[in-house]
C-alpha positions as CSV (number, residue, x, y, z in Angstrom):
1,M,-10.4,85.4,10.0
2,S,-7.9,82.9,11.4
3,G,-5.4,81.0,9.2
4,W,-7.4,77.8,9.5
5,A,-10.7,79.5,8.6
6,A,-9.2,81.1,5.5
7,I,-7.9,77.7,4.4
8,I,-11.2,76.0,5.0
9,E,-13.1,78.8,3.1
10,E,-10.7,78.5,0.2
11,K,-11.2,74.7,0.1
12,I,-15.0,75.1,0.1
13,R,-14.8,77.8,-2.6
14,A,-12.6,75.6,-4.8
15,A,-14.9,72.6,-4.3
16,M,-18.0,74.7,-5.2
17,E,-16.3,76.0,-8.4
18,A,-15.3,72.4,-9.3
19,G,-19.0,71.4,-9.0
20,E,-18.4,69.0,-6.2
21,F,-21.6,70.1,-4.4
22,D,-23.8,69.9,-7.5
23,N,-26.5,67.2,-7.7
24,L,-26.3,66.1,-4.1
25,A,-29.0,63.9,-2.7
26,G,-31.8,66.0,-1.2
27,Q,-30.5,69.2,-2.8
28,G,-32.9,72.1,-2.4
29,K,-35.0,70.2,0.2
30,P,-35.3,71.0,3.9
31,I,-33.3,68.8,6.2
32,D,-35.5,66.7,8.4
33,L,-34.1,67.1,11.9
34,E,-37.1,65.7,13.8
35,A,-35.4,62.4,14.7
36,Y,-32.3,64.3,15.8
37,F,-34.1,66.5,18.2
38,A,-36.3,63.6,19.4
39,T,-33.1,62.0,20.7
40,P,-32.2,63.0,24.2
41,A,-29.4,65.6,24.2
42,D,-27.1,63.5,26.2
43,L,-27.2,60.7,23.6
44,R,-26.8,62.8,20.5
45,L,-23.1,63.1,20.7
46,S,-22.4,59.4,21.4
47,Y,-24.8,58.3,18.6
48,S,-23.1,60.8,16.2
49,L,-19.6,59.5,17.1
50,L,-20.7,55.9,16.6
51,K,-22.4,56.7,13.3
52,S,-19.3,58.5,12.1
53,A,-17.1,55.6,13.0
54,H,-19.5,53.2,11.1
55,C,-20.2,51.3,14.4
56,V,-23.7,49.9,14.6
57,P,-25.4,47.5,17.0
58,E,-25.0,43.9,16.1
59,E,-28.8,43.6,15.5
60,V,-28.7,46.5,13.0
61,A,-25.8,44.9,11.2
62,L,-27.5,41.6,11.0
63,R,-30.7,43.1,9.7
64,K,-28.7,44.9,7.0
65,E,-26.9,41.6,6.0
66,I,-30.2,39.8,5.8
67,E,-31.7,42.5,3.6
68,T,-28.7,42.4,1.3
69,L,-28.9,38.6,1.0
70,Q,-32.6,38.8,0.3
71,H,-32.0,41.2,-2.5
72,E,-29.3,39.0,-3.9
73,L,-31.6,36.0,-3.7
74,A,-34.4,37.8,-5.5
75,G,-32.1,38.4,-8.5
76,C,-30.3,35.1,-8.5
77,G,-30.9,32.5,-11.2
78,N,-28.4,29.9,-10.0
79,E,-30.2,27.2,-8.0
80,R,-27.1,26.2,-5.9
81,R,-26.5,29.9,-5.1
82,Q,-30.2,30.3,-4.2
83,T,-29.9,27.4,-1.7
84,A,-26.7,28.8,-0.2
85,L,-28.3,32.3,0.1
86,R,-31.4,30.8,1.8
87,E,-29.2,29.0,4.3
88,Q,-27.3,32.2,5.1
89,I,-30.6,34.1,5.5
90,E,-31.9,31.4,7.8
91,S,-28.8,31.3,9.9
92,K,-28.5,35.1,10.2
93,T,-32.3,35.3,11.0
94,L,-31.9,32.7,13.8
95,K,-28.9,34.6,15.2
96,L,-30.9,37.9,15.1
97,N,-33.8,36.3,16.8
98,L,-31.6,34.9,19.6
99,L,-29.9,38.2,20.0
100,S,-33.2,40.1,20.1
101,D,-34.6,37.6,22.7
102,S,-31.5,37.9,24.8
103,N,-31.7,41.7,24.7
104,R,-35.4,41.6,25.6
105,R,-34.6,39.4,28.6
106,Q,-31.8,41.7,29.8
107,Q,-34.2,44.7,29.5
108,S,-36.9,43.0,31.5
109,R,-34.4,42.2,34.3
110,K,-33.4,45.8,34.5
111,A,-37.0,47.0,34.8
C-alpha cells in the first residue's frame, strides 16, 4: 500500500471509530444510481464537477429561491413581511418565466 493509501485508510478508520459515519441519511439502503446511468457518459463528469462546485443553472437557482420564499411565507405572521415575500415571489417567478421562455426559443432555433 502506498503512503497516501495508508494515510487515507487511517483517516477513514479513525472517523469510523469516532462514529462519524453513524446515522447517515440513507444508511442501510441501496443507492439509487438509475438517474446517474441514464445520463449520457460524456455529460456525467461535467455534471459532477458542476454539482461539486455548487454551480447550478439559473433556472434551478430561481426555482429553489421561490420555494424557499414560499415556505417562509407559509410560516410568516407579519402582514408587511408577507407582502414583501409575495412581491419577491412574483418578481422571481416573472424572471423564471422569462428565462424559461428565452431558453425555449433558443432551443427551437437550434432544432
